[in-house]
C-alpha angles and dihedrals in degrees: 000000000000111000090232088061093057122092127193119234122201105200096187095248097095146359096256116086124230117234110235145168116245125217125177117208144118094029099307153064112265122197125205135176112274112260092008141070094240108136117229109173144317131220127192115239089245089068096046113092132170111240100178144321136218137179092294112025147025110224118214132186114220103195134040091250091049090232090137128042144180131213115205121188115243090239095047107130093227097049095093092051092046090052090051096045095045090061122197118032135176091271127062118246095257094048091045093051093046090053093056123094118247095256089054091049089052089051090049091054089047089052091054091050090047090050091056089049092050090051088056092048090048089055091049092049090055091051091045091052090059096043101046107094122221088249093055090044090055090050090050091048092053091054091050094044094050091050095046094047094046107108094013125111111242115205098221095188094050090044091056091047093048089049090053090047091052092046087071090061135073101226106149140014092180104052138035098237119215123195131208131183116206117209094233131114095226112122097234148113132177142182125231124207112267100031115303115133116188120197125187120224089233093068092046090053090055094054120094103179134047089231089066091056092047088051091052093048091045090051095047094042088055089056086056098041094048091041092239091144092051092047092050091050095048091052089061095053127092121243094256093052091048092054091048090051093052100041105017140071113281089209090068090045094052097100092048093049092044091054089058097039098095091049089054090062091066099041110129120231118229120252090252094052092047092051090049091050090050094049097043089042090056090046087056090050090056091046087055092046092248122139108256089211083084087078091059090047090051091052091050091047093052093045090053091047090053089066092057100044128065094218117036095205097184095041093048090062096029103043110208111214130182087244092059093052092046090052091049091050091048090050090054092049093047095051100045093205120197112211119229133191116275104184097173092052093044091051093053090045093054091048092050094047091050088054100046097037130221126282113225103254115226092198136016123231129205111289098029116137119241 
């Protein structure tokens, strides 16, 4: 990695900074290990403030109490965008611009031009979302699925068992959902446009109750039903590719889509889309006579798992905020659900858990069986 692309993260635990890779998306600054995809931390733009700058670096605080900080080189390609997105700083706009070196000013102008282009692409993605038919979406989803699964180990037995478990649930009247279990310990799951839902064995091992799995499937099926996955994907495409997707032959676009398929797996959903997936997922739980408190248990389970794993795969693409959990808890209180026996679902759950095994829990959460 070019040194100018590296930022230095002060996490508040020591004096030495941590080299990191900076990405700006979904309303915040996201930090990853250099040379790898290991997630470190994310900070909303509202908490990123410029403290000072010198001949080499711009120095940002990352929290209101300034306990964490970030140093960004003056020639870092994302510095102009970070300055724009972080809003008010100690210097006025004119003073701040006059203090920048010429290459940075050029980059700042380029960022403004790029911003205008992205506004155009965002408009095109909205139009494309309306024009892409369910049939074309399914074709697109198959291309993405085949590329993502290539090279991965599918657990065929667990896949069949998860499919039987899901067959007891009403999850979609728009799409024919297809389920896949990957034989990997990563704690993750994701939805693909058109109806594929991929679940990693690692997240199944963490679960202790069938309600947690119903919550996960309800959440991911909402991403499919409401076309969240498709919307996220379209927003990453250039204008030319979008137009080709809408009006062209997907067969000729297969290589282009395939090149971007792996990146789509890690796209982060916005706070609004995640809240919608939570709420509609819990509505599906009630429709299927499953206690919606399982959604809160799933959130607690994933939050606990995050402490034990270096990369929280699911949480990096499905950011779990305190607001999301509070809304889920309020939903449960508002609906006063009374649980009832679901023998068919319980039977399939026991079979699936026997197949995937049980991760040794480091901590128990409310509702776990002894």
